[in-house]
C-alpha positions in Angstrom: 127.4 79.3 62.4 129.7 80.5 59.6 133.1 81.7 60.8 133.9 85.2 59.4 137.6 85.7 59.0 139.5 89.0 58.5 142.9 89.9 57.3 144.9 93.0 56.1 143.1 95.7 58.0 145.8 96.5 60.6 148.4 97.6 58.1 146.7 98.9 55.0 149.8 100.6 53.6 151.7 97.3 53.7 148.9 95.6 51.9 148.9 98.4 49.2 152.6 97.8 48.7 152.5 94.0 48.2 148.7 93.8 47.2 148.3 90.5 48.9 150.2 88.3 51.3 151.5 85.1 49.6 151.8 82.1 52.0 153.4 78.8 51.3 151.9 75.9 53.3 154.3 73.0 53.9 154.2 69.8 55.9 153.8 66.0 55.7 151.2 64.3 53.6 147.9 64.0 55.5 148.8 66.7 58.0 145.8 68.8 56.9 147.3 71.4 54.5 144.4 71.3 52.1 141.8 71.4 54.9 143.5 74.5 56.3 143.5 76.3 53.0 139.9 75.3 52.3 138.7 76.4 55.7 140.4 79.8 55.6 139.6 80.8 52.0 136.2 78.9 51.8 137.4 77.3 48.5 137.0 73.7 47.3 140.2 71.7 47.0 140.6 68.4 45.3 141.1 65.4 47.5 143.9 64.1 45.3 147.4 64.2 46.6 149.3 67.3 45.6 152.2 66.4 43.4 153.7 69.8 42.7 153.5 73.3 44.1 150.3 74.8 42.8 150.8 77.0 39.7 148.5 79.6 41.0 147.7 80.2 44.7 144.2 79.7 46.1 142.4 83.0 46.8 139.2 84.5 48.1 138.3 88.0 46.8 137.4 89.0 50.3 140.8 88.4 51.9 144.1 89.9 50.6 146.0 86.6 51.2 146.9 84.0 48.7 148.0 80.4 49.7 150.1 78.0 47.8 149.7 74.3 48.5 152.8 72.0 48.3 153.5 68.3 48.0 153.6 66.4 51.3 156.9 65.5 52.8 157.0 61.8 53.0 159.1 59.4 55.2 160.8 58.2 52.0 164.2 60.1 52.1 164.4 60.4 48.3 161.0 61.9 48.0 161.5 64.1 51.0 164.7 65.6 49.5 162.9 66.1 46.2 160.1 68.1 47.8 162.5 70.1 49.9 164.5 71.0 46.9 161.3 71.9 45.0 160.2 74.2 47.8 163.7 75.9 48.1 163.8 76.5 44.3 160.3 77.9 44.2 161.1 80.4 47.1 164.3 81.5 45.3 162.6 81.8 42.0 159.8 84.0 43.4 162.2 86.1 45.4 163.5 87.9 42.3 160.0 88.9 41.2 157.9 91.9 42.0 156.9 92.4 45.7 153.3 91.1 45.1 154.6 87.9 43.4 157.1 86.8 46.1 156.5 84.2 48.8 156.0 86.3 52.0 155.5 83.7 54.8 155.5 80.0 55.5 152.9 78.0 57.4 154.6 74.9 58.6 152.0 72.3 59.5 152.5 69.6 62.1 149.8 67.1 63.2 149.1 67.3 67.0 149.3 63.5 67.2 152.9 63.3 65.9 154.8 61.0 68.2 158.5 61.4 67.5 160.7 64.5 67.4 162.6 62.9 64.5 159.5 63.4 62.4 160.2 67.1 62.6 163.2 68.4 60.6 164.1 71.4 62.9 167.3 72.2 61.0 165.5 72.5 57.7 162.7 74.6 59.1 165.4 76.8 60.8 167.1 77.3 57.4 163.9 78.4 55.8 163.1 80.7 58.7 166.3 82.6 57.9 164.9 83.4 54.5 161.2 83.9 55.3 159.0 84.2 58.5 157.8 80.8 59.5 154.8 80.2 61.6 154.4 76.6 63.0 150.7 75.5 62.7 149.7 72.5 64.9 146.7 70.9 63.1 143.9 69.0 64.7 144.9 70.5 68.0 142.9 69.1 70.9 145.2 69.9 73.8 147.5 66.9 73.6 150.0 69.1 71.8 150.6 71.0 75.1 152.6 68.1 76.4 155.8 68.2 74.3 155.0 69.3 70.7 154.2 72.9 71.2 157.2 73.6 73.5 159.5 71.7 71.1 158.3 73.8 68.1 158.7 77.0 70.1 162.4 76.1 70.7 163.2 75.7 67.0 165.4 78.6 66.0 163.8 81.5 64.2 160.2 80.2 64.2 158.0 83.3 64.7 155.1 81.8 66.6 153.3 78.4 67.2 149.6 78.4 66.5 147.4 75.4 67.4 144.3 75.1 65.2 141.3 72.9 64.5 140.4 73.7 60.9 137.1 71.9 60.9 134.8 70.3 63.4 136.1 67.1 64.9 133.8 64.5 66.4 135.1 62.2 69.1 133.3 59.5 71.1 133.2 61.9 74.1 132.6 65.3 72.6 132.8 67.5 69.5 135.6 70.0 69.0 134.6 73.1 67.1 136.9 74.8 64.7 139.2 77.4 66.3 142.6 79.1 65.8 142.1 80.2 62.2 141.6 83.9 63.0 144.6 83.7 65.4 146.7 82.3 62.6 145.6 85.1 60.2 146.2 87.8 62.9 149.7 86.6 63.7 150.5 86.5 60.0 149.0 90.0 59.7 151.3 91.3 62.4 154.3 90.5 60.2 153.0 92.5 57.2 155.1 95.7 57.7 158.3 93.6 57.8 157.1 91.4 55.0 156.4 94.4 52.7 159.8 95.9 53.6 161.6 92.6 52.8 159.7 92.1 49.6 160.5 95.5 48.3 164.2 95.0 49.2 164.3 91.7 47.4 162.7 93.2 44.2 165.1 96.1 44.2 168.2 93.9 44.8 167.1 91.6 41.9 166.8 94.7 39.6 170.2 96.0 40.7 171.9 92.6 40.2 170.5 92.5 36.6 171.7 96.1 36.1 175.2 95.3 37.2 175.3 92.9 34.2 174.6 95.9 31.9 177.3 97.9 33.8 179.9 95.2 33.2 179.0 94.8 29.5 179.1 98.5 28.9 182.5 99.0 30.6 184.0 96.0 28.8 182.8 97.3 25.4 184.2 100.7 26.2 187.5 99.1 27.1 187.5 97.3 23.8 187.5 100.6 21.9 191.2 100.9 23.0 191.8 98.6 20.0 190.3 101.1 17.6 192.8 103.3 15.8 190.8 106.5 15.5 190.3 108.6 18.7 187.3 110.5 17.4 185.5 107.3 16.7 186.4 106.1 20.2 184.8 109.2 21.7 181.5 108.9 19.9 181.3 105.2 20.5 181.9 105.7 24.3 179.1 108.3 24.5 176.7 106.0 22.6 177.6 103.0 24.8 177.0 105.0 28.0 173.7 106.1 26.6 172.6 102.5 25.8 173.8 101.3 29.2 171.6 103.8 31.0 168.7 102.8 28.8 169.1 99.1 29.7 169.6 99.9 33.4 166.4 102.0 33.3 164.5 99.1 31.7 165.9 96.6 34.3 164.1 98.8 36.9 160.9 98.9 34.9 161.3 102.5 33.6 161.1 103.5 30.0 162.5 107.0 29.8 162.7 108.8 26.5 166.0 109.4 24.7 166.2 113.1 25.6 165.9 112.3 29.3 168.6 109.6 29.2 170.9 112.0 27.4 170.4 114.5 30.1 171.2 111.9 32.7 174.4 111.0 30.9 175.4 114.7 31.0 174.6 115.0 34.7 176.6 111.9 35.5 179.6 112.9 33.4 179.7 116.4 34.8 180.1 115.0 38.3 183.2 112.9 37.5 186.6 114.4 38.2 188.4 115.5 35.0 191.3 113.1 34.1 189.9 110.7 36.8 192.5 107.9 36.1 195.4 110.3 35.8 194.8 111.8 39.2 194.4 108.4 40.8 197.7 107.3 39.2 199.5 110.3 40.6 198.4 109.3 44.1 198.9 105.5 44.1 201.7 104.7 46.6 204.9 104.0 44.7 203.2 104.2 41.3 205.0 105.4 38.3 205.2 104.5 34.7 208.3 102.4 35.3 206.6 99.9 37.5 203.0 100.1 36.3 203.3 99.0 32.7 200.0 97.4 31.9 196.3 97.9 32.3 196.3 94.9 34.6 198.9 96.5 36.8 196.8 99.7 37.0 193.6 97.9 38.0 195.4 95.8 40.6 196.9 98.9 42.2 193.5 100.7 42.3 191.8 97.6 43.8 194.5 97.4 46.4 194.0 101.1 47.3 190.2 100.7 47.4 190.6 97.7 49.8 192.8 99.9 52.0 190.3 102.7 52.3 188.8 102.5 55.8 186.2 105.2 55.3 182.7 104.1 54.3 182.9 104.2 50.5 179.6 104.1 48.7 179.5 101.2 46.3 183.0 100.1 47.2 182.2 96.4 46.6 180.6 97.1 43.3 183.6 99.2 42.2 186.1 96.5 43.2 184.0 93.8 41.4 183.8 96.0 38.3 187.6 96.6 38.2 188.4 93.0 38.7 186.0 92.1 35.9 187.7 94.6 33.6 191.1 93.3 34.7 190.2 89.9 33.2 189.4 91.5 29.8 192.3 89.8 28.0 192.5 91.8 24.7 193.3 94.9 26.7 194.6 93.9 30.2 198.1 93.2 28.8 198.4 96.4 26.9 200.7 99.2 28.0 198.8 101.9 30.0 200.5 104.5 28.0 198.9 103.2 24.9 195.3 103.3 26.2 195.1 105.5 29.3 192.3 107.6 27.8 190.2 104.5 27.1 190.9 103.0 30.5 189.8 106.3 32.0 186.6 106.2 29.9 185.9 102.6 31.0 186.3 103.4 34.7 184.2 106.6 34.4 181.5 104.5 32.6 181.5 102.2 35.5 181.2 105.0 38.0 178.3 106.5 36.0 176.6 103.1 35.9 177.1 102.3 39.6 175.8 105.7 40.8 172.8 105.5 38.4 171.9 102.0 39.7 172.0 103.5 43.2 169.8 106.4 41.9 167.3 103.9 40.5 167.2 102.0 43.7 166.2 105.1 45.6 163.6 106.0 42.9 162.1 102.5 42.9 162.0 102.3 46.7 159.8 105.5 46.7 157.6 104.0 43.9 157.1 100.7 45.7 156.4 102.5 49.0 153.8 104.7 47.2 155.7 107.9 48.2 156.2 111.0 46.0 158.7 110.2 43.3 162.0 112.0 43.7 163.9 114.0 41.1 166.1 111.4 39.3 168.6 114.0 38.1 169.1 115.5 41.5 169.6 112.0 43.1 172.1 111.1 40.4 174.0 114.4 41.0 174.0 113.8 44.8 175.1 110.2 44.5 177.9 111.1 42.1 179.1 113.9 44.4 179.1 111.6 47.4 181.1 109.0 45.6 183.6 111.4 44.2 184.1 113.1 47.6 185.0 109.8 49.3 187.2 108.7 46.4 188.9 112.1 46.5 189.6 111.6 50.2 190.8 108.0 49.8 193.1 108.6 46.8 194.3 112.1 47.8 192.9 113.6 44.6 193.2 117.3 44.1 189.9 118.7 43.0 186.2 117.9 42.6 183.9 120.1 40.5 181.4 122.1 42.6 
């Protein structure tokens, strides 16, 4: 009798969001990883020992699950460490990709006949389980695992479930054991799909935001460099162009190719939300600040970072603002200049950073809706709302006078 397996029907929306569930199968050589994959997906797998993580996962068109095979973890310490490192790097590499390309779950295979607890690296499995859901799979399970192995695996921190399986018929001198446990394994994995989809979307958005912060820092540093230019009108036009290009690059980092007119409109929306003479108002309200004891750009940034750190209210993007200011503070050509010489440019650099940070948050909200297959929100309205929220908290924290309606 052919076993018919099912997967992905409980949470169809989660499957739509990640398209398929990608599982990484790990365990010692000979534990039955290939047999497990072959039995679930009904695919033929080579008998040769797996040397590297498979370039492409094994799949069956009828099941929205894809399974990656991995090299066996040997008793040899050097080889064991090499495989563990390879697995860790692969998980990290995939984590920054689109939700459907990430590794979503781990099946950790242990043979039911294993005799020593030292053959199971509980600490390593625990560390992986903090990154991804881990299901322990006891292979060739015949009941002997009930003695100590199953309870031992259940006690390993963060392992989701322990599933005994028999992937294919096992003949003994007393009786034959029919395959069992495969549907249970799939069902238990399927129960994690909503959390898996949520985590995968979060990972993808974070990776795009991290890439975008690189464009934010580059844009602000380049704006700051215009302080060295002698012609103010040239500075103004360059700053506007740099802000435009920065939003173009951030949009592309999030997979969006907006036309030039729309990007220009976003720049206008963002700029309109920033308090006029932003830096000047902050300087007026820094404790003990005056032009006698704050002489350089470095001094100004240090004072602002100190004030931000002292704000106890929940400040949107506080960490990103501090990181940005500290990065600009290390911009050597300008950091030692007198603030009186380049206050307008420093103001432009900070405003450029505020624009970038709020736009990144805007794109995170937009991309979240796209990944979750919800109606796409109005980007201009989100940007305006994010800018207003940020300005209101900064106004409160720095005692600034006014914020445009």
